[in-house]
PALUMVO-218431 format. One line per 2 residues: their letters; for each residue y negated, z negated, x of C-alpha. Coordinates in steps of 0.001 Angstrom, whole numbers, plus 500000, padded with zeros to 6 digits. Each point is the difference from the previous one (the first is absolute). Example, Ala and Ser with C-alpha at 12.3 -4.5 7.8 and 13.67 -1.06 7.14 Angstrom:
<torgus>
AS> 504500 492200 512300 ~ 496560 500660 501370
</torgus>
This chain:
<torgus>
MI> 572454 625424 041325 ~ 496426 501527 498466
LS> 499611 499873 496425 ~ 496903 502760 499406
TT> 499319 501434 496161 ~ 498661 502706 501523
PQ> 502009 503042 500912 ~ 498976 499330 503821
IE> 499156 497455 502953 ~ 496798 500819 501032
GR> 499994 500732 504121 ~ 504386 499892 499966
PI> 501747 503237 499333 ~ 502861 500016 497735
RE> 502769 501453 502800 ~ 503288 499926 496903
YK> 499913 499858 496546 ~ 503759 498030 499371
GV> 499257 500140 496399 ~ 499721 498380 496251
VT> 500371 496402 499790 ~ 499466 497526 497144
GE> 500347 496182 498777 ~ 500464 498870 496692
TI> 500115 496282 498777 ~ 500255 498207 496879
IG> 498822 497184 498659 ~ 500194 497907 496652
AN> 497154 497841 498682 ~ 501409 496168 499234
MF> 498739 499231 496823 ~ 498265 496868 501690
KD> 497821 502734 501420 ~ 499002 502070 496841
FF> 499239 496709 497835 ~ 497604 498707 502782
AG> 498834 503471 500611 ~ 499416 500112 496670
IR> 497604 496677 499701 ~ 498440 501528 503206
DI> 498671 502839 498441 ~ 498676 497807 496902
VG> 497620 498576 501745 ~ 499729 501735 502877
GR> 500459 500603 503846 ~ 502222 501392 501664
AG> 504278 500278 499192 ~ 500917 498370 504152
SY> 503961 500056 498942 ~ 499710 503756 498804
EK> 497710 500996 503181 ~ 502764 498364 501755
VL> 503164 501749 498126 ~ 497629 503492 501407
RE> 499247 498899 503336 ~ 504298 499207 500657
GK> 500577 503274 498556 ~ 497995 501799 501629
DT> 501768 498756 503723 ~ 503583 499502 499113
SL> 499916 504082 498795 ~ 497305 500724 503624
NE> 502601 498179 501398 ~ 503195 501236 498377
MI> 498254 504088 501387 ~ 498353 498828 503977
ER> 504686 499143 499993 ~ 500763 503614 498532
AQ> 497018 501706 502512 ~ 501776 498265 503338
AM> 503292 500379 499398 ~ 498679 503635 499943
GA> 498276 499955 503593 ~ 496646 499406 498121
NA> 497049 498130 501343 ~ 497423 500966 497785
IV> 500018 500524 495825 ~ 497443 501717 498442
GI> 498770 501725 497325 ~ 500908 496420 497930
DI> 499520 499974 496518 ~ 500565 496402 497983
DY> 501198 500364 496373 ~ 499999 496926 497964
ET> 502025 500319 495839 ~ 501155 497073 497577
IG> 503690 501045 499326 ~ 502588 498273 497378
AN> 499545 498049 496489 ~ 495967 500086 499142
GS> 499035 500301 503921 ~ 501849 497030 501328
ML> 501197 501816 503385 ~ 497429 501087 502214
MV> 501066 502703 503086 ~ 497974 500957 502921
AT> 501518 502711 501665 ~ 498577 501889 502777
SG> 500491 503816 501827 ~ 498281 501291 503725
TA> 501227 502013 502101 ~ 501754 498772 503310
VV> 498650 501324 503353 ~ 499665 499661 503490
I> 496671 499346 501513
</torgus>
């Protein structure tokens, strides 16, 4: 599956548009990650536990979108957009939503 944030793939004409595909995931961050991230914010540095959660959320959401595109008979997704949002009480959960257009190239 070819993935692109651009509306087309250079040198590969789109032969068929299959439709919009999406992927969504919601991940909760536990209190230990919050505690250690808070300490790291005070002393400086990167919050590795949150970076890992962001990557996991993005990967899960993209994989869900790929599965939906494959089920439609697509071999590429163009115009991909990835959105991150905190939801839940005190923003305790991370939502990652991806969308794009499933195509045959």
